[in-house]
C-alpha positions as CSV (number, residue, x, y, z in Angstrom):
1,X,-54.4,-2.1,-12.6
2,X,-55.1,-2.4,-16.3
3,X,-51.8,-0.9,-17.2
4,X,-49.9,-3.7,-15.3
5,X,-51.9,-6.4,-17.1
6,X,-51.3,-4.8,-20.5
7,X,-47.6,-4.6,-19.7
8,X,-47.4,-8.3,-18.7
9,X,-49.2,-9.3,-21.9
10,X,-47.0,-7.1,-24.1
11,X,-43.8,-8.5,-22.5
12,X,-45.0,-12.1,-23.1
13,X,-45.7,-11.3,-26.7
14,X,-42.5,-9.5,-27.3
15,X,-39.6,-11.0,-29.3
16,X,-37.0,-8.3,-28.4
17,X,-37.7,-6.2,-25.4
18,X,-35.3,-3.6,-24.1
19,X,-35.3,-1.6,-20.9
20,X,-34.2,2.0,-20.9
21,X,-33.5,3.3,-17.4
22,X,-32.7,6.7,-15.8
23,X,-32.0,8.0,-12.4
24,X,-35.5,7.4,-11.1
25,X,-35.0,3.6,-10.9
26,X,-32.2,4.1,-8.3
27,X,-33.9,6.6,-6.0
28,X,-35.3,3.6,-4.0
29,X,-31.7,2.5,-3.5
30,X,-30.9,5.8,-1.8
31,X,-29.2,7.5,-4.7
32,X,-30.4,11.0,-5.4
33,X,-31.4,11.9,-8.9
34,X,-29.5,14.7,-10.6
35,X,-32.6,16.9,-11.1
36,X,-35.7,17.7,-9.0
37,X,-36.2,18.9,-5.4
38,X,-33.6,16.6,-3.8
39,X,-31.4,16.4,-6.9
40,X,-27.6,16.5,-6.9
41,X,-27.7,19.8,-8.8
42,X,-29.2,21.4,-5.8
43,X,-26.3,20.2,-3.6
44,X,-23.3,20.6,-5.9
45,X,-22.3,23.2,-8.4
46,X,-22.7,21.9,-12.0
47,X,-19.2,23.1,-12.9
48,X,-17.8,20.4,-10.6
49,X,-18.9,17.8,-13.2
50,X,-17.1,19.4,-16.1
51,X,-14.0,17.6,-17.3
52,X,-12.0,20.8,-17.8
53,X,-12.8,21.9,-14.3
54,X,-11.9,18.5,-12.9
55,X,-8.5,18.6,-14.5
56,X,-7.8,22.2,-13.3
57,X,-9.3,21.8,-9.8
58,X,-8.8,18.1,-9.0
59,X,-8.7,18.4,-5.3
60,X,-11.9,20.5,-5.1
61,X,-13.7,18.0,-7.3
62,X,-12.5,15.0,-5.3
63,X,-13.4,16.6,-2.0
64,X,-16.9,17.0,-3.4
65,X,-17.1,13.4,-4.7
66,X,-15.9,11.9,-1.5
67,X,-18.1,14.2,0.6
68,X,-20.9,11.8,0.4
69,X,-21.4,11.1,-3.3
70,X,-19.0,8.2,-3.6
71,X,-19.8,6.9,-0.1
72,X,-23.5,6.6,-1.0
73,X,-22.9,5.2,-4.5
74,X,-20.5,2.4,-3.6
75,X,-22.7,1.3,-0.6
76,X,-25.9,1.3,-2.6
77,X,-27.7,-2.0,-3.2
78,X,-30.1,-3.0,-6.0
79,X,-33.7,-2.5,-5.3
80,X,-36.8,-4.4,-6.3
81,X,-36.9,-2.8,-9.8
82,X,-33.2,-3.7,-10.6
83,X,-33.8,-7.3,-9.4
84,X,-37.0,-7.7,-11.3
85,X,-35.3,-6.6,-14.6
86,X,-32.5,-9.1,-13.9
87,X,-35.2,-11.8,-13.4
88,X,-36.9,-10.9,-16.7
89,X,-33.6,-11.3,-18.5
90,X,-33.1,-14.7,-16.9
91,X,-36.6,-15.7,-18.2
92,X,-35.7,-14.5,-21.7
93,X,-38.4,-11.8,-21.6
94,X,-35.8,-8.9,-21.7
95,X,-32.8,-8.8,-24.0
96,X,-30.9,-5.7,-23.0
97,X,-30.8,-2.9,-20.5
98,X,-29.7,0.5,-21.7
99,X,-29.0,2.8,-18.7
100,X,-28.1,6.4,-18.1
101,X,-27.1,5.5,-14.6
102,X,-23.5,5.2,-13.3
103,X,-24.3,3.3,-10.1
104,X,-23.6,-0.3,-11.4
105,X,-26.8,-1.5,-9.7
106,X,-28.1,-3.4,-12.8
107,X,-25.0,-5.5,-12.8
108,X,-25.0,-5.9,-9.1
109,X,-28.6,-7.2,-9.4
110,X,-27.5,-9.8,-11.9
111,X,-28.3,-8.3,-15.3
112,X,-25.8,-9.5,-17.9
113,X,-26.4,-7.4,-21.0
114,X,-26.1,-3.8,-19.8
115,X,-25.0,-0.8,-21.9
116,X,-23.9,2.1,-19.8
117,X,-24.3,5.3,-21.7
118,X,-22.6,7.5,-19.1
119,X,-20.0,5.1,-17.7
120,X,-19.7,3.5,-14.3
121,X,-18.6,5.1,-11.0
122,X,-17.4,1.8,-9.6
123,X,-14.3,2.1,-11.9
124,X,-11.6,4.7,-12.1
125,X,-9.6,5.6,-15.2
126,X,-6.1,7.1,-15.5
127,X,-6.2,10.6,-17.1
128,X,-2.8,9.8,-18.7
129,X,-2.7,6.2,-19.9
130,X,-6.3,5.1,-19.6
131,X,-5.5,2.3,-17.2
132,X,-8.6,1.0,-15.4
133,X,-9.1,0.3,-11.7
134,X,-11.9,-0.6,-9.2
135,X,-12.8,2.4,-7.0
136,X,-13.2,0.1,-4.0
137,X,-9.5,-0.7,-4.1
138,X,-8.5,2.9,-3.3
139,X,-8.8,5.3,-0.4
140,X,-11.0,7.9,-2.0
141,X,-10.5,10.6,0.7
142,X,-7.8,12.0,-1.6
143,X,-7.5,12.0,-5.4
144,X,-6.1,8.5,-6.2
145,X,-3.2,8.1,-8.6
146,X,-2.4,5.6,-11.3
147,X,-0.2,2.7,-10.1
148,X,1.6,2.7,-13.4
149,X,2.3,6.4,-14.2
150,X,1.2,8.2,-11.0
151,X,-1.2,10.4,-12.9
152,X,-4.5,11.4,-11.3
153,X,-7.3,8.9,-11.7
154,X,-10.8,10.1,-12.6
155,X,-14.2,8.4,-12.0
156,X,-14.9,6.3,-15.1
157,X,-18.2,8.1,-15.8
158,X,-18.9,10.8,-18.4
159,X,-18.2,14.3,-17.2
160,X,-19.6,17.3,-19.2
161,X,-17.3,17.8,-22.1
162,X,-16.5,14.1,-22.6
163,X,-17.7,11.8,-25.3
164,X,-20.1,9.0,-24.5
165,X,-18.6,5.5,-24.6
166,X,-18.5,4.6,-28.3
167,X,-19.3,0.9,-28.0
168,X,-22.1,1.3,-25.5
169,X,-23.7,4.1,-27.5
170,X,-23.5,2.0,-30.7
171,X,-25.0,-1.1,-29.2
172,X,-27.7,1.0,-27.5
173,X,-28.8,2.5,-30.8
174,X,-28.7,-0.9,-32.4
175,X,-30.8,-2.5,-29.6
176,X,-33.3,0.5,-29.6
177,X,-33.7,0.4,-33.4
178,X,-34.6,-3.3,-33.5
179,X,-36.6,-3.8,-30.3
180,X,-40.4,-4.4,-30.5
181,X,-40.9,-3.2,-26.9
182,X,-39.1,-0.6,-24.8
183,X,-39.7,-0.3,-21.1
184,X,-38.7,3.2,-20.0
185,X,-38.1,3.4,-16.2
186,X,-37.3,6.6,-14.3
187,X,-36.1,8.8,-17.2
188,X,-37.2,12.4,-17.6
189,X,-36.1,12.4,-21.2
190,X,-34.0,15.6,-21.0
191,X,-30.4,14.2,-21.3
192,X,-29.2,13.9,-24.9
193,X,-28.1,11.9,-26.9
194,X,-29.5,9.2,-24.5
195,X,-33.0,10.6,-24.7
196,X,-33.1,10.0,-28.5
197,X,-33.1,6.2,-28.0
198,X,-36.8,5.8,-27.3
199,X,-37.5,7.6,-30.6
200,X,-35.4,5.0,-32.5
201,X,-37.6,2.3,-30.9
202,X,-40.8,4.2,-31.9
203,X,-39.6,4.4,-35.5
204,X,-39.5,0.6,-35.4
205,X,-43.1,0.6,-34.2
206,X,-42.1,-0.8,-30.8
207,X,-44.6,-0.7,-27.9
208,X,-43.4,2.0,-25.5
209,X,-44.2,1.4,-21.8
210,X,-43.2,4.1,-19.3
211,X,-42.9,3.6,-15.5
212,X,-42.7,7.0,-13.8
213,X,-44.5,8.7,-10.9
214,X,-44.6,11.8,-13.0
215,X,-45.0,12.4,-16.7
216,X,-41.9,13.0,-18.8
217,X,-41.1,14.3,-22.3
218,X,-41.8,10.8,-23.6
219,X,-45.2,10.4,-22.1
220,X,-47.4,12.2,-24.6
221,X,-45.1,11.8,-27.6
222,X,-44.2,8.1,-27.6
223,X,-45.8,6.1,-24.8
224,X,-48.5,3.4,-25.4
225,X,-48.8,2.3,-21.8
226,X,-48.1,4.7,-18.9
227,X,-47.7,3.3,-15.4
228,X,-47.8,6.2,-12.8
229,X,-45.9,4.4,-10.0
230,X,-42.5,4.2,-8.4
231,X,-40.3,1.8,-10.3
232,X,-40.0,-0.7,-7.4
233,X,-43.8,-0.9,-6.9
234,X,-44.5,-1.2,-10.6
235,X,-41.8,-3.8,-11.4
236,X,-42.9,-5.9,-8.4
237,X,-46.4,-6.0,-9.7
238,X,-45.3,-6.8,-13.2
239,X,-43.0,-9.6,-12.1
240,X,-45.6,-11.2,-9.8
241,X,-48.7,-10.6,-11.8
């Protein structure tokens, strides 16, 4: 397809390319997106993801998280798209990945420079002293407790009502503002402030390339090259063109 060829040429000509990824890139790893027909919002009540509700109804929230969400997340493996992005980084064609995802799959695929706007579910954080732990080291069938102060641990991803990680957001804005190419993969563009980042790139006259089976908020406003494919199929063709 012509759009694949144009993308390969644009990546080769780029000096500072950035990937911006959303839930769509991880669907092929068996992780449901939050929105859409098979989205998490259709399975769980949205209030379960609010920080105040978590604090007040910890057992209910943990029962929900362990009732399939964490089992799926921790067992998931990177797919072709994650691996292709890691390979582009190794080749020097991709500088940074900015992700809205909490599944840790970019790092599992081998990507080194990854900014996680919404945190990472593979870690747990103490609600009292902010101690950090790996989720795999705990039995998640019940709400785990801090080994230092015995307070409840929470997943180290951003609940509604929490601030985004300051460092990751700062570095993401910096990367988006200086990139000359942004590859948007699997993001609907509806979650803010993350969805503002492609606009930073556009203001720097970056080439905006979108990979998405369906159009998004970005498609008509920002995108120079639109690739209407699943992320794995598109990234495989790009890497092997």
